[in-house]
Residue, then its C-alpha position, 0 to 999 in steps of 0.5 A: x275959851x278952850x280948856x284940857x285938864x287931867x284930870x277934867x271927868x275922868x275921876x270922878x268916882x276916886x276924886x270929884x274934885x275937878x269934875x265939880x270945879x268944872x262944872x260950875x265952871x261950865x255952867x257960869x262961863x263961856x268955856x269948853x273944858x276937855x279931858x287930857x289926852x296927848x293926842x288931842x293935844x297935840x291935835x288942837x287948839x287949847x287956851x289953858x292947860x290945867x294940870x292937878x296932881x303931876x306927880x300922877x304921872x310918875x306912880x301911874x305905872x311901876x315899870x320904869x320903863x313905861x313911865x319913862x314912854x309916859x311922860x316923855x309923851x306928856x312932856x313933848x305934848x305941852x312942848x306942843x303945846x306951849x308952841x302954839x300958845x297954851x298956858x300951864x295952869x298948876x293946881x298944887x293940892x301936895x307939894x310932893x308925891x308922898x310916893x318913894x318911886x323914882x326919886x332922881x326921875x321925879x326931881x327932873x320932871x317936878x323941875x321941867x313941870x314947874x318951869x313951863x307952868x305960867x299961873x299956879x292956883x293953892x288951897x290955903x294961903x299957907x300954901x303959897x308961901x310953900x309952894x314957891x320955896x318948893x319950887x323958886x322957879x314959880x315965885x314970879x308966876x301969878x298965883x291963885x287961891x282958892x279953897x278947897x271946895x266941899x262934898x255937901x249934896x254929891x253923896x247919898x246923905x239919907x241914912x239916919x245915926x241910928x240905923x247907920x250903927x245897927x248896920x254896922x253893930x255900933x251901940x248909940x252910946x258908943x263914942x266912934x272914932x273914924x279913919x276913911x281914905x286911901x290909906x297909904x303909909x304917910x297917913x300914921x295908920x298905926x299910929x292910930x291903932x296904937x294910940x287908940x289901945x291905949x286908950x282904957x276906956x270900953x265905950x270907945x270904937x274905932x274904925x277904920x275904912x279904906x283900900x291901901x295901897x299894897x298887898x303888904x300894907x293891908x296884912x300889916x293892919x288887919x295884924x295890928x288891929x287883931x288884939x283889940x276888938x274894940x276896932x273894926x276894919x275894912x278894907x276896901x275901896x269904899x262905894x258911895x252909896x256907903x260912904x254915908x254910913x260911916x261919916x253918919x255912925x261916926x263921931x269924930x273922923x282922925x286924920x293923923x297924918x304924918x304931913x298934910x298939907x290939903x285933905x279932901x277928906x278931911x272937907x268930905x267929913x265936915x261934908x257929912x256934918x263929921x267933926x276933924x282931929x288934923x294936925x296942926x300943918x298945911x291948910x289946917x288952920x285957915x280950914x279951923x278959921x272958916x268953919x270953925x274950931x268947934x268942927x275942927x280940931x287941930x293938934x302939933x305934935x306926935x300924936x298918942x293917946x293923949x290926943x285922942x283923950x282931949x279930942x274926946x273932951x273937946x268933942x264931948x264938951x264942944x257946942x256945935x249946929x247940926x251943920x258945919x258952914x260950908x258956904x265959903x266953900x261952895x264951887x260956884x266960888x271956887x269957879x270964878x276965882x279958876x277963870x279969874x286966873x285963866x284970864x290973867x295968864x291969857x291976856 
């Protein structure tokens, strides 16, 4: 079987999800996986086109003319592939794009794309009905649930808690909250900072680490953090080797997103055995059931200072082992489920 994927291995530095998936698929099956390009798509016959994050085609560039050109080329490639018998699989990481640019074009694009899909993968049982509601054309298409895989063993993880805290000038008796990841408006950073400032506890620290998606957002975050010495921001892309420093120094990862369906950062945090605080939305309740409510704290309603206080109380008064139980999220299981969908729609 020949698979062409967008992306396959090219996104490894930003998010190793797809590279881990296809590595395990190729290891266990008679399968070849290729990186998508329009040229390759129309010059070679493939059994499956597997697309992740189709919205990336829209936000690739800000120039509307170039965006339209990218879309036209992609649409033509997919049409040619389908005429040759290629089946299209979509892993739905997000219900819709978090970006607001090109809204009409985006709506038309997703209407066409959902019509072209032959099989769907969701990362939780909860997502199935949400996907069907958002994209009714998928109601009669095969849907397979494969949970988001963990990242344990993918990144360096040899720093001790003491060493990591020393590198970040954090005292051992301080309680450290961490936000880490690409910073975009929907991730609710300003609400996190506001809520944190309202908690009167000198032993609390907040670390914000990640690259904002605009200069304006970066400046605003710096200004918001500057009035509280307990907050430190590291507004840059966090290199793979440095991830361990932040996760090992932290007691708790806080992800106060306004909207969440799935979260690679949540899995990354648990892979470093750092408990997480997340809204009770999307797949988070299922993640809590899989890993345990001693590792995943979920809240409802608006994120505020009470959320922080309740979460810290949970953190300090809940027993957990040294490692989060992530066995059900092994990539071998995910690769096996993905292959079963490939085979189902190829029959």
